[in-house]
N, C-alpha and C positions, 0 to 999 in steps of 0.2 A: 196371385200376387207375383210380380216380376222379381226374379232373383237378380240382385244388384250385380253379382259377379258375372252373370250371363250378359246383362246389359253392358257392363264395362267391357267385356270381351268383344262384343259386337261393335261397339263404338271404337275401341282402340284398334280392332282389326280393320275396320273401314278406314280409319285415319292412317293406319300403317300401310295399307294397300295404296292409298293416294300418295303418301309420302314416298313409298318405294317407286311408284311410277314416275313421280316428279324427279327423284334422284336418278333413276334409270335413264329417263329421257335426257336429263342434263348430262350425264356421263357418256351417253351414246354420241354426243357431238364431239368426236375425237379431235377436231381442229380447235375447239374452244379452249381457251386457256383456263387454268385453275381459278384465276380471279373471276373470269366471266362465269364459269360454272357455279362458283360460290354465290355470286351476285344473283344469278338466275334462281338458284335454290332459295335464297333469302327472299326474293321477290315472290316466289310461289308460296312460301310459308306465310309471308305477310298477307297474301291474297286469301289463304285459308283462314287466318286469324280474323281478317275483315269479314269474311263470310259468316263465321261463327258469331262475331259481334252483331252483325245485321240480324241474324236469326234470333239472337237473344234479346234484341231490342224491340221486337215486334209484340203487338198485343196478342194474347192467346186467341187462337182461331176457333176452337171447339168448346172452350170452357170459360167460366168466370171464376176467378179465385179471389176470395175475400178473407181478410184476417178479422176474426171476431174476438180478438184478445188484445190486450195492451201490447204495444210494441216497445215500450220502455220497461226495462227489466233491471233487477238488482244484480250488481257484480258479484260473482262467486257463488250464486245460488241458482239451483235448477229452476228454469222458467218453462212454463208450458204455454204453447200457442195452439189455438184451435183455428183451423182453416175450413172455410165453407166452399165446397166446389160444386158448381151448378153447370148444367148443360146450357150453352149459349143460346140455342134455338128455342128450347122449351122452358128454360129457367127452372127446371126441376133439379133437385139434388142428385149428384152422381154418387150412388152408394157403393159401386164396385170398381171405382177407378184405382189405378196405382198412382200414388203421390210420392215422388222421389225428391229428395232434398239434398242440398249441400249448403252448409253455412260457413262463410268465410269472413275473416276480420277485414274490415274496410268497406269502401264503397263498391257498387257493382262494377264488375270487370277489373278490379284491382289486380287479381292474380293473372288474368289474361294480359293486362298491360305490362306486368313485370316479366312474365315467363312465356308469353305467346302460347303456342299449341301445347307445350309441356304443362303450362298452367291449366289448360282445359283438360288434359288427360289426368292430371292430379285431382282436379275437381271431380271428374267422373268416377275416379277410383274411390273417393271418400263419400260417395252418395249413400243415403240411407232412406228407408221407407218410413213415411208417416204412418201412425197407427189409425186404422179405420175405426171410428167410434160410432158409426151409423148415421143415417140421415144426411149423407153428403158431407159429414164433418170428419176431419182428420186431425189427430193430435200430434204435435211436435214437441219434443223436450230438448232443452239446450241449456248448458251452463256456460255463461260468458266468463272468460278468464282475464280479460283485459278491458279496461274502461274505454268506451268509444262506440263507433259504428260497426255493425255487422251487416252482412247481406245474406238473406236466406233465398237461395236460388231454388225455386219451386217448379217442378216439372210434373205435369199430369198426363197419364196415359189412360184415356177413357176405355172402358171395357169394349172389347172387340176391335180396337184400333191397334196398329202396329207400334212397336217400341219406338220407331222413328218419329211418331207423332209427339213425343215428349219435347222435341225441339219446336214444334208448332204451338205447344201449350205450355209456355214457360213464362214465369213472372218473378221478378226480383222484389223481395219484401225487405224493407229496412228495419233494423233492430238497433235500439240505443241501450247500451249498458252503462249504468251509473252506479 
């Protein structure tokens, strides 16, 4: 099972290296005014945000993720969701995958739209593992605190694949709290 702290460290480290190189490149243009440097940095950050949005909008490449539980849940009570994860090529259950989740209030990408890359880093920091209950099924428990829509960002890392494959195997699942 993937340690969420290690995963967060790798992703934040990668993003930090990219950001440092962007800022370093921007600052190395000694003749560029502060306004131009700021605009270039904002443009680079916007490009990173768009790249993340694009990755998160794709259909999972290696897996099929199905919710086999109700997606409408009672407010203030712990809800359980069962996800079925299967191999896209063989259609067989993936019993040894790592299923990482983040549940946010609002529609998909709400946090990214509000906070850009900082929202993405916050999301990664608050990820947790679904419980493997066997036969390709994974249990997720969640207690909604506010009436409305939630998004369950679901990332799957198939056994033997790198942690970066989680971006290629991502699906947003809607939850309605009433």
